[in-house]
Backbone bond lengths (Angstrom), bond angles and torsions (degrees), N, CA, C in turn:
res aa  C-N    CA-C-N  psi(-1)  N-CA   C-N-CA  omega(-1)  CA-C   N-CA-C  phi
1 T - - - 1.456 - - 1.524 112.03 -
2 S 1.337 117.27 -0.50 1.460 119.29 179.00 1.526 109.67 -118.42
3 D 1.317 115.30 177.56 1.459 120.98 178.42 1.524 112.23 -95.68
4 E 1.332 117.78 11.31 1.458 120.65 -178.06 1.523 110.31 -70.70
5 P 1.351 116.70 140.54 1.468 120.54 179.27 1.523 111.67 -64.85
6 L 1.323 115.13 146.73 1.458 122.36 -178.98 1.520 110.48 -116.39
7 I 1.321 115.47 156.56 1.464 122.25 166.13 1.520 105.20 -112.33
8 I 1.330 115.67 124.48 1.456 121.22 -179.13 1.522 108.31 -120.22
9 H 1.322 116.29 123.66 1.456 122.74 176.89 1.521 107.49 -104.95
10 G 1.320 116.38 141.57 1.445 118.61 177.97 1.509 111.54 175.65
11 A 1.316 115.38 -160.59 1.463 121.75 -178.42 1.522 109.39 -132.25
12 V 1.328 114.67 151.39 1.462 121.48 177.05 1.518 107.98 -109.54
13 N 1.321 116.61 132.56 1.456 120.94 174.32 1.520 107.60 -94.71
14 L 1.331 115.81 102.88 1.460 121.24 -177.34 1.519 112.59 -77.50
15 A 1.338 117.66 -13.75 1.465 120.82 -179.00 1.525 111.80 -77.39
16 E 1.303 117.43 -24.01 1.461 120.78 -178.76 1.516 110.96 -82.72
17 D 1.330 115.73 151.54 1.458 120.50 175.77 1.514 107.89 -130.11
18 P 1.308 121.44 111.91 1.453 126.41 6.39 1.529 110.54 -74.45
19 K 1.325 115.57 159.28 1.459 122.16 178.37 1.529 108.82 -60.91
20 K 1.321 115.72 142.69 1.462 119.83 -178.71 1.519 110.04 -123.85
21 F 1.332 114.40 142.20 1.459 122.46 177.59 1.513 107.67 -107.60
22 Y 1.335 115.81 129.37 1.460 122.07 179.71 1.527 109.06 -113.65
23 P 1.336 116.85 99.88 1.470 119.01 -179.15 1.529 110.72 -73.89
24 N 1.341 115.18 143.77 1.455 118.64 173.72 1.531 111.39 -120.33
25 K 1.344 116.52 -9.17 1.460 119.99 175.90 1.525 108.46 -154.18
26 I 1.328 116.02 130.58 1.459 122.14 178.27 1.520 107.59 -129.46
27 G 1.336 115.88 130.37 1.460 119.54 179.15 1.514 110.80 -147.70
28 L 1.302 116.24 161.50 1.454 121.12 175.58 1.518 109.80 -72.72
29 L 1.330 116.78 137.34 1.453 121.23 179.55 1.520 110.88 -58.08
30 K 1.325 117.09 -41.24 1.467 119.51 -176.99 1.515 111.77 -62.73
31 D 1.342 118.09 -29.97 1.456 120.95 179.75 1.525 111.82 -74.53
32 E 1.315 116.82 -30.20 1.459 120.50 -177.05 1.513 113.30 -98.33
33 S 1.322 117.51 -22.59 1.466 119.36 -172.19 1.526 112.86 -65.73
34 D 1.311 117.89 -37.72 1.464 119.87 -179.20 1.523 112.13 -61.49
35 E 1.323 116.87 -34.84 1.452 120.99 -176.28 1.523 112.41 -87.27
36 R 1.321 118.29 -32.83 1.458 120.90 -167.52 1.514 115.22 -108.69
37 V 1.315 118.45 -20.95 1.461 119.90 -179.25 1.525 108.30 -76.89
38 T 1.344 115.73 120.87 1.456 119.90 -178.84 1.519 112.48 -98.56
39 S 1.343 117.62 -19.99 1.463 121.14 173.51 1.521 109.41 -165.80
40 V 1.323 114.32 165.99 1.462 121.92 178.34 1.523 107.25 -120.18
41 R 1.325 116.60 134.66 1.459 122.61 178.82 1.521 108.65 -116.77
42 V 1.332 115.71 133.91 1.462 121.37 176.54 1.525 107.90 -121.64
43 S 1.321 116.24 116.88 1.465 121.33 176.32 1.519 108.35 -87.21
44 V 1.329 115.85 126.58 1.465 120.70 -173.70 1.522 110.15 -128.75
45 P 1.335 117.39 109.71 1.460 118.28 171.05 1.538 108.25 -67.87
46 L 1.325 117.24 127.65 1.469 120.00 -176.25 1.526 112.62 -57.16
47 K 1.327 117.55 -29.63 1.467 119.42 179.63 1.526 112.28 -66.42
48 Q 1.345 117.89 -16.76 1.460 122.16 178.78 1.528 112.61 -83.59
49 L 1.330 116.72 -16.15 1.460 119.68 -173.89 1.521 112.87 -82.78
50 N 1.309 114.47 137.91 1.460 122.49 170.74 1.533 106.19 -155.23
51 S 1.303 116.87 173.62 1.467 119.24 -175.64 1.528 111.98 -62.21
52 Y 1.326 117.60 -33.79 1.464 120.95 179.78 1.531 110.71 -67.01
53 S 1.345 117.42 -47.73 1.463 119.89 -179.02 1.528 111.18 -65.94
54 L 1.332 117.96 -35.70 1.466 120.54 176.99 1.524 111.57 -64.87
55 T 1.327 117.16 -41.05 1.462 121.27 177.75 1.524 110.48 -63.85
56 Q 1.323 116.87 -43.36 1.463 120.72 177.76 1.526 111.14 -62.51
57 M 1.331 116.36 -42.87 1.460 121.11 -179.88 1.530 110.49 -60.77
58 K 1.312 116.94 -44.71 1.461 121.09 179.61 1.521 110.30 -61.22
59 T 1.319 117.59 -42.41 1.461 121.96 179.08 1.524 110.98 -60.40
60 V 1.328 116.47 -44.65 1.469 120.13 179.46 1.530 110.35 -63.27
61 L 1.324 116.87 -47.95 1.468 119.96 -177.93 1.528 111.73 -60.17
62 L 1.319 116.78 -41.34 1.470 120.15 -179.58 1.527 112.36 -71.74
63 S 1.326 117.36 -24.28 1.461 119.35 179.32 1.533 112.29 -85.99
64 Y 1.323 117.23 -8.18 1.470 121.44 176.87 1.528 110.07 -121.34
65 R 1.318 116.45 47.53 1.472 120.62 179.61 1.522 109.97 -62.99
66 G 1.336 113.78 144.37 1.460 119.64 179.95 1.511 110.37 -164.30
67 S 1.330 116.42 -141.21 1.465 121.12 -175.07 1.527 113.60 -125.89
68 V 1.327 117.56 8.16 1.466 121.34 -174.98 1.530 109.81 -105.96
69 P 1.338 116.96 130.39 1.468 119.47 178.88 1.528 111.94 -69.50
70 I 1.319 115.13 152.77 1.466 121.72 178.65 1.527 107.98 -128.48
71 H 1.331 115.29 143.73 1.463 119.10 174.82 1.523 109.26 -140.01
72 F 1.307 113.42 154.31 1.457 121.34 -177.73 1.523 109.73 -111.27
73 I 1.312 115.42 140.81 1.456 122.29 172.54 1.527 106.09 -111.27
74 F 1.327 116.28 108.24 1.465 121.31 178.96 1.524 108.29 -88.11
75 E 1.325 115.52 127.20 1.452 120.80 -173.56 1.524 111.15 -115.84
76 T 1.335 114.89 135.25 1.461 122.88 172.54 1.515 107.12 -134.59
77 P 1.324 118.29 167.59 1.467 119.42 175.44 1.536 112.28 -59.86
78 E 1.330 117.18 -25.52 1.459 121.08 -178.70 1.525 113.13 -81.33
79 G 1.323 118.35 -21.03 1.455 120.42 -178.72 1.511 112.61 158.49
80 R 1.339 115.12 -163.97 1.462 121.49 -177.84 1.517 110.55 -129.91
81 A 1.342 114.26 154.23 1.467 121.01 174.82 1.526 107.63 -136.57
82 R 1.331 116.22 143.16 1.458 121.82 -178.95 1.522 109.69 -108.11
83 L 1.332 115.55 137.31 1.454 122.42 176.55 1.525 108.06 -129.92
84 S 1.319 116.77 115.55 1.466 121.39 175.18 1.518 108.25 -92.91
85 L 1.331 116.36 132.21 1.454 120.44 178.93 1.527 109.77 -83.39
86 D 1.315 116.14 154.65 1.461 119.97 -178.51 1.530 111.40 -79.26
87 D 1.327 115.60 -175.85 1.464 121.33 -174.80 1.523 114.06 -66.06
88 N 1.314 118.66 -12.12 1.465 120.57 175.12 1.523 112.14 -70.47
89 F 1.337 116.33 -14.67 1.454 120.61 -176.67 1.526 112.11 -122.37
90 L 1.327 117.73 33.45 1.464 119.90 171.39 1.523 107.60 -69.26
91 V 1.337 116.72 141.95 1.460 120.11 -172.29 1.519 112.41 -123.73
92 N 1.318 115.04 163.31 1.450 124.05 169.52 1.530 105.47 -95.11
93 P 1.330 118.78 111.07 1.461 121.50 -172.45 1.522 113.10 -75.91
94 S 1.304 116.86 78.80 1.462 120.78 -177.35 1.529 110.78 -103.12
95 P 1.323 116.46 155.14 1.460 119.73 174.97 1.533 112.16 -59.62
96 Q 1.334 116.48 -32.56 1.466 120.11 179.86 1.531 110.58 -66.41
97 M 1.339 117.00 -41.25 1.458 120.57 177.15 1.527 110.10 -62.48
98 A 1.325 116.61 -44.94 1.461 120.99 179.64 1.526 110.94 -60.56
99 A 1.328 116.85 -42.13 1.466 120.53 -179.73 1.528 111.04 -63.50
100 K 1.332 117.45 -40.27 1.463 120.26 179.81 1.528 111.53 -66.80
101 I 1.331 116.83 -41.47 1.468 119.59 177.69 1.523 110.58 -66.27
102 N 1.326 116.54 -42.64 1.469 119.84 177.70 1.522 111.29 -60.16
103 E 1.322 116.52 -36.18 1.465 120.67 178.28 1.529 110.57 -67.06
104 I 1.305 117.15 -42.31 1.471 120.75 178.33 1.528 110.33 -62.31
105 M 1.342 116.47 -43.43 1.466 121.12 -177.62 1.523 112.28 -82.10
106 N 1.331 116.89 -9.57 1.453 122.46 -179.09 1.535 110.95 56.52
107 A 1.333 115.55 39.20 1.464 122.43 -179.28 1.520 108.60 -165.56
108 N 1.327 115.82 169.26 1.462 121.06 173.42 1.516 107.85 -84.48
109 S 1.309 116.04 82.49 1.460 122.97 -172.31 1.518 114.50 -95.26
110 V 1.323 117.78 -19.32 1.463 121.09 -171.82 1.524 111.03 -95.06
111 S 1.330 115.10 133.64 1.458 122.51 172.12 1.517 107.73 -128.72
112 F 1.318 116.47 140.27 1.454 121.65 173.51 1.523 107.10 -100.14
113 I 1.317 116.67 136.98 1.453 121.41 173.42 1.527 105.51 -91.95
114 I 1.341 115.70 107.97 1.463 122.37 -175.91 1.518 108.04 -116.46
115 D 1.312 115.90 121.99 1.464 121.39 -178.47 1.525 111.44 51.03
116 G 1.331 116.62 38.11 1.458 121.65 177.11 1.512 114.95 80.56
117 K 1.331 118.19 4.27 1.454 121.56 -179.33 1.527 109.86 -119.42
118 V 1.321 116.73 145.74 1.456 121.64 -179.81 1.518 109.83 -79.14
119 E 1.333 116.73 127.23 1.464 123.54 176.66 1.519 107.71 -122.21
120 E 1.336 117.57 115.11 1.460 120.68 179.25 1.514 110.14 -73.27
121 M 1.313 115.71 143.11 1.463 122.15 178.51 1.508 107.96 -103.22
122 R 1.312 117.11 100.35 1.464 122.56 -178.50 1.518 109.84 -85.10
123 Q 1.328 115.06 146.71 1.471 119.34 177.43 1.509 109.27 -82.30
């Protein structure tokens, strides 16, 4: 009944047409994220970066302090580079934090690493 993001576990029956998803567990992301998110990844096209967006990003990260490491993937046409932030920037991996970062980057840039798998955080 709310707009809060969910995590749904289940199976897909690919033999049926249309394909059907059979959930066996449904929970709020906020209830599971603290326990299962092992890191946060932010994909950043270098053309999106400027001093204003960096200042905004720092403000968001500091306002969502927590215990989960965050790293950035800087992307250019030539390739990618990864930057892991130190313990001063551990975050609380919330959907609200992801939405604010996505807004700054003007894209779906945030992914949560949950149980070793990448989960994109869509707005």
